[in-house]
N, CA, C and O atoms as a CHARMM CRD file, in Angstrom:
* protein
*
  292
    1    1 UNK  N     12.75300  17.53400 -45.61400 PROA 1      0.00000
    2    1 UNK  CA    12.44900  16.76900 -44.43400 PROA 1      0.00000
    3    1 UNK  C     11.24600  15.88800 -44.75800 PROA 1      0.00000
    4    1 UNK  O     10.29500  16.34100 -45.39400 PROA 1      0.00000
    5    2 UNK  N     11.28700  14.63200 -44.32000 PROA 2      0.00000
    6    2 UNK  CA    10.18500  13.70100 -44.56100 PROA 2      0.00000
    7    2 UNK  C      9.30600  13.61300 -43.32300 PROA 2      0.00000
    8    2 UNK  O      9.80500  13.46500 -42.20800 PROA 2      0.00000
    9    3 UNK  N      8.00600  13.70400 -43.52100 PROA 3      0.00000
   10    3 UNK  CA     7.03400  13.60700 -42.43800 PROA 3      0.00000
   11    3 UNK  C      6.44700  12.19800 -42.44300 PROA 3      0.00000
   12    3 UNK  O      5.57100  11.90700 -43.25800 PROA 3      0.00000
   13    4 UNK  N      6.90900  11.31400 -41.54900 PROA 4      0.00000
   14    4 UNK  CA     6.42700   9.93300 -41.56800 PROA 4      0.00000
   15    4 UNK  C      4.97900   9.78500 -41.10700 PROA 4      0.00000
   16    4 UNK  O      4.32100   8.80500 -41.45300 PROA 4      0.00000
   17    5 UNK  N      4.48100  10.73500 -40.33800 PROA 5      0.00000
   18    5 UNK  CA     3.10600  10.64300 -39.86100 PROA 5      0.00000
   19    5 UNK  C      2.11400  10.79900 -41.00700 PROA 5      0.00000
   20    5 UNK  O      1.09500  10.11000 -41.05000 PROA 5      0.00000
   21    6 UNK  N      2.41000  11.69400 -41.92200 PROA 6      0.00000
   22    6 UNK  CA     1.51400  11.94700 -43.04900 PROA 6      0.00000
   23    6 UNK  C      2.08600  11.44700 -44.37900 PROA 6      0.00000
   24    6 UNK  O      1.46100  11.63800 -45.42200 PROA 6      0.00000
   25    7 UNK  N      3.24000  10.82200 -44.35900 PROA 7      0.00000
   26    7 UNK  CA     3.90700  10.30200 -45.55400 PROA 7      0.00000
   27    7 UNK  C      4.05900  11.36300 -46.65000 PROA 7      0.00000
   28    7 UNK  O      3.66500  11.14500 -47.79600 PROA 7      0.00000
   29    8 UNK  N      4.62100  12.48400 -46.29200 PROA 8      0.00000
   30    8 UNK  CA     4.84400  13.52900 -47.27600 PROA 8      0.00000
   31    8 UNK  C      6.16600  14.23300 -47.00400 PROA 8      0.00000
   32    8 UNK  O      6.69300  14.20500 -45.89200 PROA 8      0.00000
   33    9 UNK  N      6.67300  14.85300 -48.03200 PROA 9      0.00000
   34    9 UNK  CA     7.91800  15.60100 -47.93000 PROA 9      0.00000
   35    9 UNK  C      7.63300  17.05100 -47.58900 PROA 9      0.00000
   36    9 UNK  O      6.71400  17.66300 -48.13600 PROA 9      0.00000
   37   10 UNK  N      8.42200  17.59000 -46.68800 PROA 10     0.00000
   38   10 UNK  CA     8.33700  19.00700 -46.34800 PROA 10     0.00000
   39   10 UNK  C      9.47700  19.69500 -47.08600 PROA 10     0.00000
   40   10 UNK  O     10.65200  19.46300 -46.80300 PROA 10     0.00000
   41   11 UNK  N      9.10300  20.55000 -48.04400 PROA 11     0.00000
   42   11 UNK  CA    10.13900  21.12000 -48.91000 PROA 11     0.00000
   43   11 UNK  C     10.28900  22.62900 -48.79800 PROA 11     0.00000
   44   11 UNK  O     11.31400  23.16900 -49.21500 PROA 11     0.00000
   45   12 UNK  N      9.29700  23.32900 -48.24600 PROA 12     0.00000
   46   12 UNK  CA     9.43400  24.78200 -48.14800 PROA 12     0.00000
   47   12 UNK  C      8.97100  25.26400 -46.77800 PROA 12     0.00000
   48   12 UNK  O      8.54300  24.47500 -45.93500 PROA 12     0.00000
   49   13 UNK  N      9.06700  26.56500 -46.57600 PROA 13     0.00000
   50   13 UNK  CA     8.78400  27.13700 -45.25800 PROA 13     0.00000
   51   13 UNK  C      7.32500  26.98600 -44.86400 PROA 13     0.00000
   52   13 UNK  O      7.02700  26.68000 -43.71000 PROA 13     0.00000
   53   14 UNK  N      6.41900  27.19500 -45.79200 PROA 14     0.00000
   54   14 UNK  CA     4.99900  27.09100 -45.44400 PROA 14     0.00000
   55   14 UNK  C      4.63300  25.66000 -45.05200 PROA 14     0.00000
   56   14 UNK  O      3.85100  25.45500 -44.12400 PROA 14     0.00000
   57   15 UNK  N      5.18900  24.67700 -45.74600 PROA 15     0.00000
   58   15 UNK  CA     4.94200  23.28300 -45.36800 PROA 15     0.00000
   59   15 UNK  C      5.57100  22.96000 -44.01800 PROA 15     0.00000
   60   15 UNK  O      5.03300  22.15900 -43.25400 PROA 15     0.00000
   61   16 UNK  N      6.70800  23.58300 -43.72400 PROA 16     0.00000
   62   16 UNK  CA     7.36100  23.37100 -42.43800 PROA 16     0.00000
   63   16 UNK  C      6.51600  23.94100 -41.29700 PROA 16     0.00000
   64   16 UNK  O      6.41500  23.32700 -40.23500 PROA 16     0.00000
   65   17 UNK  N      5.91800  25.09700 -41.50800 PROA 17     0.00000
   66   17 UNK  CA     5.04700  25.68700 -40.48900 PROA 17     0.00000
   67   17 UNK  C      3.83000  24.79600 -40.26400 PROA 17     0.00000
   68   17 UNK  O      3.43400  24.56600 -39.12100 PROA 17     0.00000
   69   18 UNK  N      3.23900  24.29600 -41.33800 PROA 18     0.00000
   70   18 UNK  CA     2.09200  23.38700 -41.21500 PROA 18     0.00000
   71   18 UNK  C      2.51600  22.11200 -40.50100 PROA 18     0.00000
   72   18 UNK  O      1.77300  21.59200 -39.66800 PROA 18     0.00000
   73   19 UNK  N      3.69400  21.60700 -40.81700 PROA 19     0.00000
   74   19 UNK  CA     4.21800  20.39800 -40.17300 PROA 19     0.00000
   75   19 UNK  C      4.32500  20.58800 -38.66200 PROA 19     0.00000
   76   19 UNK  O      3.84100  19.75700 -37.89300 PROA 19     0.00000
   77   20 UNK  N      4.95800  21.68200 -38.23800 PROA 20     0.00000
   78   20 UNK  CA     5.11700  21.92000 -36.80300 PROA 20     0.00000
   79   20 UNK  C      3.78200  22.18900 -36.12000 PROA 20     0.00000
   80   20 UNK  O      3.57500  21.76100 -34.98400 PROA 20     0.00000
   81   21 UNK  N      2.87800  22.88800 -36.78800 PROA 21     0.00000
   82   21 UNK  CA     1.55600  23.15200 -36.20900 PROA 21     0.00000
   83   21 UNK  C      0.78400  21.85900 -36.01300 PROA 21     0.00000
   84   21 UNK  O      0.20000  21.64200 -34.95200 PROA 21     0.00000
   85   22 UNK  N      0.77400  20.99700 -37.02600 PROA 22     0.00000
   86   22 UNK  CA     0.08100  19.70600 -36.90700 PROA 22     0.00000
   87   22 UNK  C      0.64500  18.89000 -35.75200 PROA 22     0.00000
   88   22 UNK  O     -0.10200  18.37700 -34.91900 PROA 22     0.00000
   89   23 UNK  N      1.95100  18.77700 -35.70900 PROA 23     0.00000
   90   23 UNK  CA     2.57100  17.95200 -34.68000 PROA 23     0.00000
   91   23 UNK  C      2.41300  18.56300 -33.29400 PROA 23     0.00000
   92   23 UNK  O      2.28600  17.83500 -32.31000 PROA 23     0.00000
   93   24 UNK  N      2.42000  19.87300 -33.20700 PROA 24     0.00000
   94   24 UNK  CA     2.21500  20.53400 -31.92100 PROA 24     0.00000
   95   24 UNK  C      0.84200  20.18700 -31.37100 PROA 24     0.00000
   96   24 UNK  O      0.71400  19.82900 -30.20000 PROA 24     0.00000
   97   25 UNK  N     -0.18800  20.28900 -32.20700 PROA 25     0.00000
   98   25 UNK  CA    -1.53700  20.01200 -31.72600 PROA 25     0.00000
   99   25 UNK  C     -1.78300  18.52400 -31.52300 PROA 25     0.00000
  100   25 UNK  O     -2.40800  18.13600 -30.53600 PROA 25     0.00000
  101   26 UNK  N     -1.31100  17.69200 -32.42600 PROA 26     0.00000
  102   26 UNK  CA    -1.57400  16.25400 -32.32300 PROA 26     0.00000
  103   26 UNK  C     -0.78500  15.62000 -31.18900 PROA 26     0.00000
  104   26 UNK  O     -1.31200  14.75600 -30.48900 PROA 26     0.00000
  105   27 UNK  N      0.44500  16.02000 -30.99300 PROA 27     0.00000
  106   27 UNK  CA     1.29900  15.35800 -30.01300 PROA 27     0.00000
  107   27 UNK  C      1.34600  16.04700 -28.66200 PROA 27     0.00000
  108   27 UNK  O      1.81500  15.44500 -27.69500 PROA 27     0.00000
  109   28 UNK  N      0.87800  17.29000 -28.55500 PROA 28     0.00000
  110   28 UNK  CA     0.96200  17.99300 -27.27800 PROA 28     0.00000
  111   28 UNK  C     -0.40000  18.46600 -26.78100 PROA 28     0.00000
  112   28 UNK  O     -0.81700  18.10400 -25.68100 PROA 28     0.00000
  113   29 UNK  N     -1.08500  19.25800 -27.56800 PROA 29     0.00000
  114   29 UNK  CA    -2.33800  19.86500 -27.11500 PROA 29     0.00000
  115   29 UNK  C     -3.43700  18.82500 -26.95000 PROA 29     0.00000
  116   29 UNK  O     -4.11400  18.81300 -25.92200 PROA 29     0.00000
  117   30 UNK  N     -3.63000  17.96600 -27.91900 PROA 30     0.00000
  118   30 UNK  CA    -4.69900  16.96400 -27.84600 PROA 30     0.00000
  119   30 UNK  C     -4.52400  16.00600 -26.66900 PROA 30     0.00000
  120   30 UNK  O     -5.47600  15.82400 -25.91100 PROA 30     0.00000
  121   31 UNK  N     -3.35100  15.38200 -26.47500 PROA 31     0.00000
  122   31 UNK  CA    -3.20500  14.49700 -25.30700 PROA 31     0.00000
  123   31 UNK  C     -3.34100  15.22500 -23.97100 PROA 31     0.00000
  124   31 UNK  O     -3.91700  14.67900 -23.03000 PROA 31     0.00000
  125   32 UNK  N     -2.82200  16.44500 -23.87700 PROA 32     0.00000
  126   32 UNK  CA    -2.94300  17.18500 -22.61800 PROA 32     0.00000
  127   32 UNK  C     -4.38300  17.58000 -22.32400 PROA 32     0.00000
  128   32 UNK  O     -4.79700  17.57600 -21.16500 PROA 32     0.00000
  129   33 UNK  N     -5.14900  17.92000 -23.34900 PROA 33     0.00000
  130   33 UNK  CA    -6.55100  18.27000 -23.11400 PROA 33     0.00000
  131   33 UNK  C     -7.36300  17.04700 -22.71200 PROA 33     0.00000
  132   33 UNK  O     -8.25400  17.15400 -21.86900 PROA 33     0.00000
  133   34 UNK  N     -7.07400  15.88900 -23.29400 PROA 34     0.00000
  134   34 UNK  CA    -7.76100  14.65700 -22.88900 PROA 34     0.00000
  135   34 UNK  C     -7.38900  14.30500 -21.45800 PROA 34     0.00000
  136   34 UNK  O     -8.26000  13.94600 -20.66600 PROA 34     0.00000
  137   35 UNK  N     -6.11300  14.40200 -21.11300 PROA 35     0.00000
  138   35 UNK  CA    -5.66400  14.11600 -19.75400 PROA 35     0.00000
  139   35 UNK  C     -6.32700  15.05900 -18.75300 PROA 35     0.00000
  140   35 UNK  O     -6.77400  14.62200 -17.69200 PROA 35     0.00000
  141   36 UNK  N     -6.39200  16.34900 -19.08200 PROA 36     0.00000
  142   36 UNK  CA    -7.01500  17.32700 -18.19000 PROA 36     0.00000
  143   36 UNK  C     -8.50000  17.03400 -18.00600 PROA 36     0.00000
  144   36 UNK  O     -9.01500  17.14100 -16.89300 PROA 36     0.00000
  145   37 UNK  N     -9.18600  16.67100 -19.06800 PROA 37     0.00000
  146   37 UNK  CA   -10.61300  16.35900 -18.96800 PROA 37     0.00000
  147   37 UNK  C    -10.85500  15.15000 -18.07600 PROA 37     0.00000
  148   37 UNK  O    -11.79100  15.14700 -17.27600 PROA 37     0.00000
  149   38 UNK  N    -10.02300  14.12800 -18.20400 PROA 38     0.00000
  150   38 UNK  CA   -10.17200  12.93300 -17.36400 PROA 38     0.00000
  151   38 UNK  C     -9.88300  13.26400 -15.91200 PROA 38     0.00000
  152   38 UNK  O    -10.61200  12.82100 -15.02500 PROA 38     0.00000
  153   39 UNK  N     -8.84000  14.02900 -15.65100 PROA 39     0.00000
  154   39 UNK  CA    -8.50600  14.38300 -14.27100 PROA 39     0.00000
  155   39 UNK  C     -9.59900  15.24300 -13.64100 PROA 39     0.00000
  156   39 UNK  O     -9.93200  15.05300 -12.47100 PROA 39     0.00000
  157   40 UNK  N    -10.15500  16.17800 -14.39000 PROA 40     0.00000
  158   40 UNK  CA   -11.24400  16.99500 -13.86000 PROA 40     0.00000
  159   40 UNK  C    -12.46400  16.14000 -13.53900 PROA 40     0.00000
  160   40 UNK  O    -13.13500  16.36000 -12.53100 PROA 40     0.00000
  161   41 UNK  N    -12.74500  15.17700 -14.39000 PROA 41     0.00000
  162   41 UNK  CA   -13.88800  14.30200 -14.14800 PROA 41     0.00000
  163   41 UNK  C    -13.69100  13.48200 -12.88900 PROA 41     0.00000
  164   41 UNK  O    -14.63900  13.28400 -12.13000 PROA 41     0.00000
  165   42 UNK  N    -12.48100  13.00200 -12.65000 PROA 42     0.00000
  166   42 UNK  CA   -12.23900  12.13600 -11.49700 PROA 42     0.00000
  167   42 UNK  C    -12.07500  12.89500 -10.19100 PROA 42     0.00000
  168   42 UNK  O    -12.49000  12.40100  -9.14200 PROA 42     0.00000
  169   43 UNK  N    -11.48800  14.06700 -10.22300 PROA 43     0.00000
  170   43 UNK  CA   -11.10000  14.72400  -8.98300 PROA 43     0.00000
  171   43 UNK  C    -11.94000  15.93300  -8.57400 PROA 43     0.00000
  172   43 UNK  O    -11.74400  16.46400  -7.48100 PROA 43     0.00000
  173   44 UNK  N    -12.86500  16.38000  -9.41400 PROA 44     0.00000
  174   44 UNK  CA   -13.73000  17.49900  -9.04300 PROA 44     0.00000
  175   44 UNK  C    -14.91300  16.95400  -8.24900 PROA 44     0.00000
  176   44 UNK  O    -15.44300  15.89000  -8.56800 PROA 44     0.00000
  177   45 UNK  N    -15.32200  17.68000  -7.22000 PROA 45     0.00000
  178   45 UNK  CA   -16.46600  17.27800  -6.40700 PROA 45     0.00000
  179   45 UNK  C    -17.75000  17.67100  -7.14000 PROA 45     0.00000
  180   45 UNK  O    -18.09000  18.85100  -7.22400 PROA 45     0.00000
  181   46 UNK  N    -18.45100  16.67900  -7.66600 PROA 46     0.00000
  182   46 UNK  CA   -19.64800  16.92300  -8.45700 PROA 46     0.00000
  183   46 UNK  C    -20.91900  16.87700  -7.60800 PROA 46     0.00000
  184   46 UNK  O    -22.02100  16.90300  -8.15700 PROA 46     0.00000
  185   47 UNK  N    -20.79100  16.81000  -6.29600 PROA 47     0.00000
  186   47 UNK  CA   -21.97300  16.67400  -5.44800 PROA 47     0.00000
  187   47 UNK  C    -22.80700  17.95300  -5.37900 PROA 47     0.00000
  188   47 UNK  O    -23.92800  17.90700  -4.87200 PROA 47     0.00000
  189   48 UNK  N    -22.31900  19.07000  -5.85800 PROA 48     0.00000
  190   48 UNK  CA   -23.07600  20.31700  -5.83600 PROA 48     0.00000
  191   48 UNK  C    -24.20400  20.31900  -6.86000 PROA 48     0.00000
  192   48 UNK  O    -25.08500  21.17600  -6.79100 PROA 48     0.00000
  193   49 UNK  N    -24.20300  19.37800  -7.81600 PROA 49     0.00000
  194   49 UNK  CA   -25.25500  19.31900  -8.82900 PROA 49     0.00000
  195   49 UNK  C    -26.50100  18.71200  -8.18900 PROA 49     0.00000
  196   49 UNK  O    -26.44700  17.58200  -7.70400 PROA 49     0.00000
  197   50 UNK  N    -27.62300  19.43800  -8.17700 PROA 50     0.00000
  198   50 UNK  CA   -28.82300  18.91600  -7.52600 PROA 50     0.00000
  199   50 UNK  C    -29.47000  17.80000  -8.34300 PROA 50     0.00000
  200   50 UNK  O    -29.74100  17.96900  -9.53200 PROA 50     0.00000
  201   51 UNK  N    -29.71700  16.65500  -7.69400 PROA 51     0.00000
  202   51 UNK  CA   -30.44000  15.56300  -8.33400 PROA 51     0.00000
  203   51 UNK  C    -31.51300  15.07900  -7.36800 PROA 51     0.00000
  204   51 UNK  O    -31.40800  15.27200  -6.15700 PROA 51     0.00000
  205   52 UNK  N    -32.53200  14.45600  -7.91300 PROA 52     0.00000
  206   52 UNK  CA   -33.64200  14.00400  -7.08100 PROA 52     0.00000
  207   52 UNK  C    -33.26000  12.72100  -6.34700 PROA 52     0.00000
  208   52 UNK  O    -32.25600  12.08500  -6.66500 PROA 52     0.00000
  209   53 UNK  N    -34.07200  12.35500  -5.36600 PROA 53     0.00000
  210   53 UNK  CA   -33.80400  11.13300  -4.60200 PROA 53     0.00000
  211   53 UNK  C    -33.98500   9.89700  -5.46900 PROA 53     0.00000
  212   53 UNK  O    -33.33100   8.88100  -5.23100 PROA 53     0.00000
  213   54 UNK  N    -34.85400   9.95900  -6.46400 PROA 54     0.00000
  214   54 UNK  CA   -35.04700   8.83000  -7.38300 PROA 54     0.00000
  215   54 UNK  C    -33.77800   8.61700  -8.20000 PROA 54     0.00000
  216   54 UNK  O    -33.33200   7.48400  -8.37800 PROA 54     0.00000
  217   55 UNK  N    -33.20000   9.70500  -8.69500 PROA 55     0.00000
  218   55 UNK  CA   -31.96900   9.60300  -9.47900 PROA 55     0.00000
  219   55 UNK  C    -30.80800   9.11200  -8.62100 PROA 55     0.00000
  220   55 UNK  O    -29.94000   8.39000  -9.11200 PROA 55     0.00000
  221   56 UNK  N    -30.78300   9.49000  -7.36400 PROA 56     0.00000
  222   56 UNK  CA   -29.71600   9.03200  -6.47400 PROA 56     0.00000
  223   56 UNK  C    -29.76800   7.52600  -6.27800 PROA 56     0.00000
  224   56 UNK  O    -28.72500   6.88200  -6.16800 PROA 56     0.00000
  225   57 UNK  N    -30.96100   6.95700  -6.23300 PROA 57     0.00000
  226   57 UNK  CA   -31.10700   5.53000  -5.98900 PROA 57     0.00000
  227   57 UNK  C    -30.92400   4.66200  -7.21000 PROA 57     0.00000
  228   57 UNK  O    -30.91200   3.43700  -7.09100 PROA 57     0.00000
  229   58 UNK  N    -30.78000   5.25700  -8.38800 PROA 58     0.00000
  230   58 UNK  CA   -30.71900   4.47100  -9.61600 PROA 58     0.00000
  231   58 UNK  C    -29.36400   3.84000  -9.89500 PROA 58     0.00000
  232   58 UNK  O    -29.30700   2.83300 -10.60000 PROA 58     0.00000
  233   59 UNK  N    -28.29600   4.37400  -9.38300 PROA 59     0.00000
  234   59 UNK  CA   -26.99700   3.81900  -9.73300 PROA 59     0.00000
  235   59 UNK  C    -25.93400   4.16300  -8.72200 PROA 59     0.00000
  236   59 UNK  O    -26.21100   4.75600  -7.67900 PROA 59     0.00000
  237   60 UNK  N    -24.71100   3.78100  -9.04400 PROA 60     0.00000
  238   60 UNK  CA   -23.57800   4.06800  -8.16900 PROA 60     0.00000
  239   60 UNK  C    -23.27200   5.56200  -8.18700 PROA 60     0.00000
  240   60 UNK  O    -23.43500   6.23600  -9.20400 PROA 60     0.00000
  241   61 UNK  N    -22.83000   6.05500  -7.05300 PROA 61     0.00000
  242   61 UNK  CA   -22.40500   7.44700  -6.99000 PROA 61     0.00000
  243   61 UNK  C    -20.98100   7.55900  -7.52300 PROA 61     0.00000
  244   61 UNK  O    -20.27800   6.56200  -7.68500 PROA 61     0.00000
  245   62 UNK  N    -20.58400   8.76800  -7.78400 PROA 62     0.00000
  246   62 UNK  CA   -19.22100   9.00000  -8.26000 PROA 62     0.00000
  247   62 UNK  C    -18.21000   8.59600  -7.19400 PROA 62     0.00000
  248   62 UNK  O    -17.12400   8.10900  -7.51000 PROA 62     0.00000
  249   63 UNK  N    -18.57000   8.80000  -5.94100 PROA 63     0.00000
  250   63 UNK  CA   -17.68000   8.40100  -4.84000 PROA 63     0.00000
  251   63 UNK  C    -17.48500   6.88600  -4.82700 PROA 63     0.00000
  252   63 UNK  O    -16.37000   6.40700  -4.62300 PROA 63     0.00000
  253   64 UNK  N    -18.56400   6.13000  -5.04100 PROA 64     0.00000
  254   64 UNK  CA   -18.45000   4.66700  -5.09400 PROA 64     0.00000
  255   64 UNK  C    -17.57300   4.23000  -6.25800 PROA 64     0.00000
  256   64 UNK  O    -16.74300   3.33200  -6.11600 PROA 64     0.00000
  257   65 UNK  N    -17.75800   4.86300  -7.39700 PROA 65     0.00000
  258   65 UNK  CA   -16.94500   4.51700  -8.56200 PROA 65     0.00000
  259   65 UNK  C    -15.47000   4.81300  -8.32100 PROA 65     0.00000
  260   65 UNK  O    -14.60500   4.02700  -8.70800 PROA 65     0.00000
  261   66 UNK  N    -15.17800   5.95300  -7.68000 PROA 66     0.00000
  262   66 UNK  CA   -13.78500   6.29600  -7.36900 PROA 66     0.00000
  263   66 UNK  C    -13.17600   5.27300  -6.42100 PROA 66     0.00000
  264   66 UNK  O    -12.04000   4.84100  -6.61700 PROA 66     0.00000
  265   67 UNK  N    -13.93500   4.87800  -5.38300 PROA 67     0.00000
  266   67 UNK  CA   -13.41900   3.89800  -4.42400 PROA 67     0.00000
  267   67 UNK  C    -13.15100   2.56200  -5.09900 PROA 67     0.00000
  268   67 UNK  O    -12.11000   1.94500  -4.87000 PROA 67     0.00000
  269   68 UNK  N    -14.08600   2.11200  -5.93200 PROA 68     0.00000
  270   68 UNK  CA   -13.89900   0.84400  -6.63900 PROA 68     0.00000
  271   68 UNK  C    -12.70700   0.90600  -7.58100 PROA 68     0.00000
  272   68 UNK  O    -11.94800  -0.05700  -7.69400 PROA 68     0.00000
  273   69 UNK  N    -12.54300   2.03100  -8.25400 PROA 69     0.00000
  274   69 UNK  CA   -11.43600   2.18900  -9.19000 PROA 69     0.00000
  275   69 UNK  C    -10.09700   2.20100  -8.46000 PROA 69     0.00000
  276   69 UNK  O     -9.14100   1.56300  -8.90000 PROA 69     0.00000
  277   70 UNK  N    -10.03100   2.92000  -7.35600 PROA 70     0.00000
  278   70 UNK  CA    -8.78000   3.00700  -6.60400 PROA 70     0.00000
  279   70 UNK  C     -8.45200   1.68900  -5.90800 PROA 70     0.00000
  280   70 UNK  O     -7.27700   1.37200  -5.72900 PROA 70     0.00000
  281   71 UNK  N     -9.44700   0.92500  -5.51700 PROA 71     0.00000
  282   71 UNK  CA    -9.20500  -0.36900  -4.87400 PROA 71     0.00000
  283   71 UNK  C     -8.69700  -1.41100  -5.85900 PROA 71     0.00000
  284   71 UNK  O     -8.03900  -2.37200  -5.46100 PROA 71     0.00000
  285   72 UNK  N     -8.99700  -1.23000  -7.14400 PROA 72     0.00000
  286   72 UNK  CA    -8.51900  -2.17000  -8.15600 PROA 72     0.00000
  287   72 UNK  C     -7.01000  -2.08600  -8.33400 PROA 72     0.00000
  288   72 UNK  O     -6.38500  -3.04600  -8.78400 PROA 72     0.00000
  289   73 UNK  N     -6.41700  -0.94100  -7.98400 PROA 73     0.00000
  290   73 UNK  CA    -4.97500  -0.77800  -8.17200 PROA 73     0.00000
  291   73 UNK  C     -4.30500  -0.88300  -6.88600 PROA 73     0.00000
  292   73 UNK  O     -3.08000  -0.77500  -6.81800 PROA 73     0.00000
């Protein structure tokens, strides 16, 4: 079997196991973990983290960023 991602031939069982393990993590686990991290960042309520009034006045809140992002679409 030829592995086009790594440009190598898979000729025995151990190489086949490595092939499936690589593709499992690269094509399934990595994208799902990135997607989960982005969704947690956008949809979790982060207001429980205590910040000072000076820090609050320095920039946009997460709520403002979410509203601006959702209004763009």
